[in-house]
C-alpha positions in Angstrom: 18.0 -139.3 61.0 20.7 -138.7 58.5 21.6 -135.2 57.3 20.1 -136.0 53.8 16.8 -137.1 55.4 16.8 -134.1 57.6 17.3 -131.8 54.7 14.5 -133.4 52.7 12.2 -132.9 55.8 12.5 -129.1 55.5 9.7 -127.1 53.9 10.4 -125.7 50.4 11.3 -122.2 51.7 13.6 -123.5 54.4 15.3 -125.8 52.0 15.8 -123.1 49.3 17.4 -120.9 52.0 19.8 -123.6 53.1 20.8 -124.5 49.6 21.3 -120.9 48.4 24.2 -120.4 46.1 24.3 -116.6 46.5 27.4 -114.9 47.9 25.3 -113.1 50.5 21.9 -114.3 51.7 19.5 -112.6 54.1 16.6 -114.7 55.4 13.6 -113.0 56.8 12.3 -115.7 59.2 8.8 -115.1 60.5 8.2 -115.9 64.1 8.2 -119.7 64.7 9.3 -120.5 61.1 12.4 -122.5 61.9 15.1 -119.8 62.0 17.6 -121.9 64.0 16.8 -125.0 62.0 17.7 -123.2 58.8 20.9 -121.7 60.3 22.2 -125.1 61.6 21.3 -126.9 58.4 23.2 -124.2 56.4 26.3 -124.8 58.4 25.9 -128.6 58.0 25.3 -128.2 54.3 28.4 -126.2 53.8 30.5 -128.8 55.6 28.9 -132.1 54.5 27.9 -131.3 50.9 30.3 -128.5 49.9 33.3 -129.7 51.9 34.0 -126.5 53.9 36.0 -127.3 57.0 34.0 -126.4 60.1 36.9 -124.4 61.5 36.4 -122.0 58.5 32.7 -121.3 59.4 31.9 -118.6 61.9 28.5 -118.6 63.5 27.6 -115.5 65.5 24.7 -115.1 68.0 23.9 -113.0 71.0 23.6 -115.1 74.1 25.5 -118.0 75.6 22.2 -119.9 75.7 21.8 -119.5 71.9 25.4 -120.4 71.2 25.1 -123.6 73.3 21.9 -124.6 71.4 23.6 -124.0 68.0 26.6 -126.2 69.0 24.3 -129.0 70.3 22.0 -128.9 67.3 24.9 -128.9 64.9 26.4 -131.9 66.6 23.1 -133.7 66.5 22.7 -133.0 62.8 26.2 -134.2 62.0 25.8 -137.3 64.2 29.0 -136.6 66.1 30.5 -134.3 68.7 32.5 -131.5 67.0 35.9 -130.6 68.4 36.9 -127.4 70.1 39.2 -126.7 67.2 36.2 -127.1 64.7 33.9 -124.8 66.6 36.4 -122.1 67.7 34.3 -119.5 65.8 30.9 -120.5 67.0 29.7 -118.3 69.8 28.5 -114.9 70.9 29.8 -111.8 69.1 32.0 -111.0 72.0 33.3 -114.5 72.5 34.3 -114.8 68.8 35.9 -111.3 68.8 37.9 -112.3 71.9 39.0 -115.6 70.3 40.2 -113.7 67.2 42.1 -111.2 69.3 43.8 -114.0 71.3 44.6 -116.3 68.4 44.7 -114.4 65.1 44.7 -110.6 65.2 47.8 -108.5 66.1 46.4 -107.3 69.4 49.7 -105.6 70.4 48.8 -102.9 67.9 46.1 -101.7 70.2 48.3 -101.8 73.3 47.4 -105.3 74.6 48.9 -108.8 74.9 47.2 -112.0 73.9 46.8 -112.8 77.5 44.5 -109.8 78.1 41.8 -110.1 80.7 38.1 -109.4 80.1 36.0 -107.2 82.4 32.4 -108.0 82.9 29.9 -105.2 83.3 30.3 -105.0 87.1 34.1 -105.0 86.9 34.1 -102.4 84.1 31.9 -100.0 86.2 34.1 -100.6 89.3 37.2 -99.6 87.3 35.4 -96.5 86.0 34.4 -95.5 89.5 38.0 -96.0 90.7 39.4 -93.8 88.0 36.8 -91.1 88.5 37.7 -90.9 92.2 41.4 -90.7 91.4 40.7 -87.9 88.9 38.6 -86.2 91.6 35.4 -86.5 89.5 32.2 -87.5 91.3 31.1 -90.7 89.6 27.4 -90.4 90.4 25.1 -93.4 90.0 26.9 -96.5 89.1 23.9 -97.8 87.1 24.3 -95.0 84.5 28.1 -94.2 84.8 29.1 -96.1 81.7 26.5 -94.3 79.6 27.5 -91.0 81.0 31.2 -91.6 80.0 30.1 -90.6 76.4 29.5 -87.1 77.7 32.7 -87.0 79.8 35.5 -87.3 77.3 38.3 -86.6 79.8 37.2 -89.3 82.2 36.5 -91.7 79.3 40.0 -91.3 78.0 41.4 -91.9 81.5 39.3 -95.1 81.9 40.5 -96.4 78.5 44.1 -95.7 79.4 43.7 -97.5 82.7 42.2 -100.6 81.0 45.2 -100.6 78.6 47.6 -100.3 81.5 46.0 -103.3 83.2 45.9 -105.2 79.9 42.1 -105.5 80.3 39.2 -105.1 77.8 35.6 -104.6 78.4 32.9 -106.0 76.1 32.9 -102.9 73.9 36.7 -103.1 73.5 36.4 -106.6 72.2 34.2 -105.6 69.3 36.0 -102.3 68.6 39.5 -103.7 68.7 38.6 -106.7 66.6 36.9 -104.5 64.0 39.9 -102.2 63.8 42.5 -105.0 63.4 40.4 -106.9 60.8 41.0 -104.0 58.4 44.6 -105.2 58.0 44.3 -108.9 58.8 42.2 -111.5 57.1 41.4 -114.5 59.3 40.9 -118.0 57.9 37.1 -117.7 57.5 35.2 -118.9 54.4 31.6 -118.3 55.6 30.1 -116.0 58.2 26.6 -117.0 59.5 24.7 -114.6 61.8 21.8 -115.4 64.0 19.1 -112.8 65.0 20.5 -110.1 62.7 17.8 -107.6 63.9 19.6 -107.5 67.3 22.8 -106.1 65.8 23.8 -102.6 66.9 26.0 -100.5 64.6 29.3 -101.6 66.1 28.4 -105.3 65.7 27.3 -104.7 62.1 30.7 -103.0 61.4 32.4 -106.1 62.9 30.4 -108.4 60.7 31.2 -106.3 57.6 34.9 -106.5 58.3 34.6 -110.3 58.7 32.8 -110.5 55.4 35.8 -109.5 53.2 36.0 -111.1 49.8 35.8 -114.0 49.1 34.1 -114.7 52.5 30.4 -115.5 52.0 27.6 -114.2 54.2 24.3 -115.8 55.5 22.0 -114.3 58.1 18.6 -115.0 59.6 16.3 -112.9 61.7 13.0 -111.1 62.0 12.7 -107.3 62.0 9.4 -107.7 63.9 11.4 -109.0 66.8 13.7 -106.1 67.1 13.3 -105.1 70.8 16.8 -103.8 71.7 16.5 -100.1 70.6 18.1 -99.0 73.9 21.4 -100.6 72.8 21.3 -99.3 69.2 19.5 -102.1 67.4 16.8 -101.3 64.8 14.5 -103.2 62.5 15.9 -101.2 59.6 19.1 -103.2 59.9 17.7 -105.7 57.4 17.3 -103.1 54.6 20.7 -101.6 55.5 22.5 -104.9 55.4 20.8 -106.1 52.3 22.0 -102.9 50.5 25.5 -102.8 51.9 26.3 -106.5 51.3 24.2 -106.9 48.1 22.2 -109.7 49.7 19.6 -112.0 48.1 16.6 -111.8 50.4 14.7 -114.9 51.1 11.7 -115.5 53.4 10.3 -118.2 55.7 6.6 -117.5 55.8 5.3 -120.6 57.6 4.9 -120.4 61.4 4.9 -123.7 63.2 5.0 -122.7 66.9 1.9 -120.8 67.9 -1.8 -121.4 67.2 -3.6 -119.5 64.5 -5.5 -117.5 67.1 -2.3 -116.4 69.0 -0.6 -115.5 65.7 -3.5 -113.5 64.4 -3.8 -111.7 67.7 -0.1 -111.0 67.9 0.1 -109.6 64.4 -3.0 -107.4 65.0 -1.1 -105.4 67.8 1.9 -104.5 65.6 0.3 -101.5 63.9 2.5 -99.5 61.5 6.1 -100.7 61.6 9.3 -99.3 60.2 10.0 -102.7 58.7 7.9 -104.7 56.2 5.4 -107.1 57.9 5.7 -109.8 55.2 3.4 -112.8 54.6 2.7 -115.0 57.6 1.3 -118.5 57.1 0.0 -120.0 60.3 0.3 -123.8 60.2 -1.5 -124.8 63.4 -5.2 -124.7 64.1 -7.1 -122.1 66.1 -6.7 -123.1 69.7 -8.2 -121.1 72.6 -8.7 -117.4 72.5 -6.3 -115.0 74.2 -7.7 -114.2 77.7 -7.4 -110.6 78.9 -8.1 -110.5 82.7 -8.3 -107.6 85.2 -7.2 -108.3 88.8 -7.6 -106.0 91.8 -3.9 -105.8 92.5 -0.7 -107.8 92.3 -1.6 -109.8 95.4 -4.9 -110.9 93.9 -3.2 -111.6 90.6 -0.5 -113.8 92.3 -3.2 -115.8 94.1 -5.0 -116.3 90.7 -1.8 -117.3 88.9 -0.8 -119.7 91.6 -4.1 -121.5 91.4 -4.1 -121.4 87.6 -0.5 -122.7 87.3 -1.2 -125.5 89.7 -4.4 -126.4 87.8 -2.5 -126.7 84.5 0.3 -128.7 86.1 -2.3 -131.1 87.5 -3.6 -131.7 84.0 -0.1 -132.8 82.9 1.6 -129.6 81.7 5.2 -129.7 83.1 6.2 -126.7 85.3 8.9 -125.9 82.8 6.4 -125.4 80.0 4.7 -122.6 81.9 6.0 -119.0 81.9 5.0 -115.7 83.5 6.4 -112.7 81.6 6.6 -109.1 82.8 7.8 -105.8 81.2 10.0 -104.8 84.1 12.5 -106.5 86.4 10.9 -105.2 89.5 7.7 -107.0 88.4 9.6 -110.2 88.0 11.0 -110.1 91.5 7.7 -109.3 93.1 5.8 -112.0 91.3 8.4 -114.7 91.8 8.3 -114.0 95.6 4.5 -114.0 95.7 4.2 -117.3 93.7 6.9 -119.0 95.7 5.1 -118.3 99.0 2.1 -120.0 97.5 3.9 -123.2 96.8 4.6 -122.7 93.0 8.1 -123.9 92.1 9.4 -120.9 90.1 12.7 -119.5 89.1 13.8 -116.2 87.6 17.1 -115.0 86.1 17.2 -111.3 86.2 20.6 -111.3 84.5 19.4 -113.3 81.5 20.0 -110.6 78.9 22.5 -110.1 76.0 26.4 -111.5 77.1 25.0 -113.0 80.3 25.0 -116.8 80.8 21.8 -118.8 81.4 21.7 -120.5 84.8 20.6 -124.2 84.6 17.4 -124.7 86.6 15.3 -127.6 88.0 11.8 -128.0 86.5 10.0 -124.8 87.5 7.8 -122.1 86.2 9.9 -119.4 84.5 9.3 -115.8 85.6 11.0 -113.6 83.1 11.1 -110.1 81.5 9.9 -110.1 78.0 13.4 -109.3 76.8 14.9 -112.3 78.6 12.2 -114.6 77.2 13.0 -113.8 73.6 14.2 -116.9 71.8 12.3 -119.2 74.2 8.9 -120.9 73.8 6.4 -122.5 76.2 3.2 -124.4 76.1 1.3 -121.5 78.0 2.4 -117.9 78.6 0.9 -115.5 81.2 1.7 -111.9 80.6 1.5 -109.9 83.9 0.9 -106.3 84.6 0.0 -105.0 81.1 -1.1 -101.6 82.5 -0.9 -98.1 81.0 2.4 -96.7 82.1 4.2 -100.1 82.0 3.3 -101.3 78.5 4.1 -99.1 76.8 6.6 -97.8 79.3 6.0 -94.1 79.8 8.9 -93.1 82.1 12.0 -94.3 83.9 11.1 -96.5 86.8 12.1 -95.9 90.4 13.9 -99.2 90.7 16.5 -98.2 88.1 15.3 -100.2 85.1 17.2 -98.8 82.1 14.3 -98.8 79.6 13.2 -95.2 80.1 10.7 -93.5 77.7 9.9 -96.0 75.1 9.5 -96.1 71.3 5.8 -96.9 70.6 6.6 -99.2 67.6 9.2 -101.1 69.6 6.7 -101.5 72.5 4.3 -103.1 70.1 7.1 -105.5 68.9 7.8 -106.3 72.5 4.2 -107.3 73.1 4.3 -109.3 69.8 7.4 -111.2 71.1 5.6 -111.9 74.4 2.5 -113.4 72.9 4.4 -115.5 70.4 6.4 -117.3 73.1 3.3 -119.4 73.6 2.6 -122.5 71.6 -1.0 -123.2 72.8 -2.5 -120.3 74.8 -1.9 -116.9 76.3 -3.4 -115.0 79.3 -2.8 -111.3 79.7 -3.5 -109.5 82.9 -3.6 -106.0 84.2 -4.3 -104.6 87.7 -7.0 -102.2 88.9 -4.7 -101.0 91.6 -1.1 -101.6 90.4 1.9 -101.3 92.7 4.4 -100.7 90.0 5.8 -97.1 89.9 4.2 -95.1 87.1 1.5 -97.6 86.3 -2.2 -96.6 85.9 -5.1 -98.8 86.8 -6.3 -99.4 83.2 -5.3 -101.8 80.5 -2.6 -101.1 78.0 -3.9 -99.4 74.9 -1.7 -101.9 72.9 -4.4 -104.5 73.7 -7.2 -102.6 72.0 -6.6 -104.2 68.5 -7.3 -107.7 70.0 -10.8 -108.2 68.7 -13.5 -110.5 70.1 -12.5 -113.0 67.3 -9.2 -113.7 69.1 -9.6 -112.5 72.6 -11.9 -112.6 75.6 -12.1 -110.0 78.4 -13.1 -110.6 82.0 -12.7 -109.3 85.6 -11.5 -111.6 88.4 -12.6 -110.7 91.9 -13.1 -107.1 91.0 -13.8 -104.8 94.0 -17.2 -103.1 94.5 -17.4 -99.6 93.1 -16.4 -96.8 95.5 -19.4 -94.7 96.5 -19.2 -91.2 95.1 -21.2 -88.0 95.8 -22.8 -86.0 93.0 -22.2 -86.0 89.3 -18.7 -85.9 87.7 -17.7 -82.8 85.8 -14.5 -81.1 84.5 -13.0 -78.8 87.1 -14.4 -80.8 90.0 -12.2 -81.2 93.1 -11.8 -84.8 94.1 -9.8 -86.9 96.5 -7.9 -90.2 96.1 -6.8 -92.4 99.0 -3.2 -92.5 97.6 -2.7 -89.4 95.6 -4.7 -86.9 97.7 -6.5 -83.9 96.3 -6.9 -83.5 92.5 -8.9 -81.9 89.8 -10.9 -83.6 87.0 -9.5 -82.5 83.7 -11.2 -84.8 81.3 -14.2 -87.2 81.2 -14.4 -89.9 78.6 -16.9 -92.6 78.0 -15.0 -95.1 80.2 -12.3 -93.1 82.1 -11.9 -90.0 84.3 -8.6 -88.1 84.0 -7.4 -86.1 87.0 -4.5 -83.8 87.7 -2.9 -84.3 91.2 -0.4 -81.4 91.0 3.1 -82.6 91.7 2.1 -86.2 91.5 1.0 -85.6 87.9 -2.0 -86.9 85.9 -3.8 -90.2 86.6 -6.6 -91.9 84.8 -9.3 -94.1 86.4 -12.1 -96.3 85.0 -15.6 -94.8 85.5 -17.2 -98.1 86.3 -14.9 -98.7 89.4 -13.8 -95.2 90.2 -11.8 -94.8 93.4 -12.5 -91.1 93.7 -14.7 -89.2 96.1 -15.9 -85.6 95.7 -13.8 -83.4 98.0 -16.0 -81.4 100.5 -16.0 -77.7 99.8 -14.1 -75.5 102.4 -16.4 -73.6 104.8 
């Protein structure tokens, strides 16, 4: 298909965004509305129709996977393979910043040479540990050391000095130094295009604003409702901020082509009140099957069910690679991947598949991913595992060192929204009566409550028989749990019993399948 024919095939809103003549354009792209299609067509339009050399067009995104897709789709649209010289400014924020520092910006002004080395996260932490020990400072846990440097200015300065002495930069240095040097140097860039604007944190926004110096034009796409990186400083309010600062014309892509009408309506229902405008969403596809919400006894029972279900779908012709199991936490990914593999399901997980990490090429297999890692992907069917209270939303830092910590309720809703909308045809959500995950309660996430019977079904799979209890439940009653020991009932609701287990804290249990027994009175 020629570029002209491809341009005519766009829907009216997509085409209007691509052809925008505004100096700064911000496109609010609803989920599944063709965000990447519009971005790539914009780049091709600038080059083919307006005659802008490709080497003067910067395209910034957040993952190597996304950058590779952008290059491949641009080549396909142009009908030829672009050269390295033409696409020198197409890549992740960090790779483009590094390229500018090596080729254009006066890097010696910040104490480095053009041959500087780049430290990945592991190497950056290792250097910080080495400096801390040399300065006779206890480094503490490696997993949190880089965050703690913000509260240890003396150590932070020593680490920065050591990186400079070694002519090395970490990822933060790349953005910071490029932003600083752009204040006095104007690179040969005519247009800056930004993918997934909602994922920008303040330093990346500052970098973009320095790039967009007159007469450079700006074009960005994204969706505030998919802002799920609050822990790194991103926020859905970035759209309003950027629109005001760069005087953007705001356009929208309302038509969603990916998920069924049922999945989209269900996903939108769980969003609640958001700090960003919801906007009009126009589902293009038909209804499809309802979202299934299923309770399993524990992760072992769930894994057995998933193995059978995945094999059943594959036998009907669904490729393994079109099936995905999503989890909130990395520890859940590892556990499920092992359990499914032992049951003969070809599966693969990439626990490092997050922002500046490369995607590992895999053979056809079921993908087991955290929700964060699944952002930007789509599958025929999605299974969301372990949607329990305490995990979704995440209530506390997990024992395995997951960095998520106490969560923002609105962002947790957006995270669930992202999980559901990875599916084209159908979604199954599961939770566990006896979860193994640290901090999880044996009841379904309250985020699932807005899923009405119009869009969702609820069922138990192999639920255990109720545990026999003695007497009637009442507040203040002493009870015993096989895992948590002695506790006291503090609240009784229509469907749950809340207990306090002292040092082990509060726990909630469903009344219908209550695992408690009344504790015998002392004689």
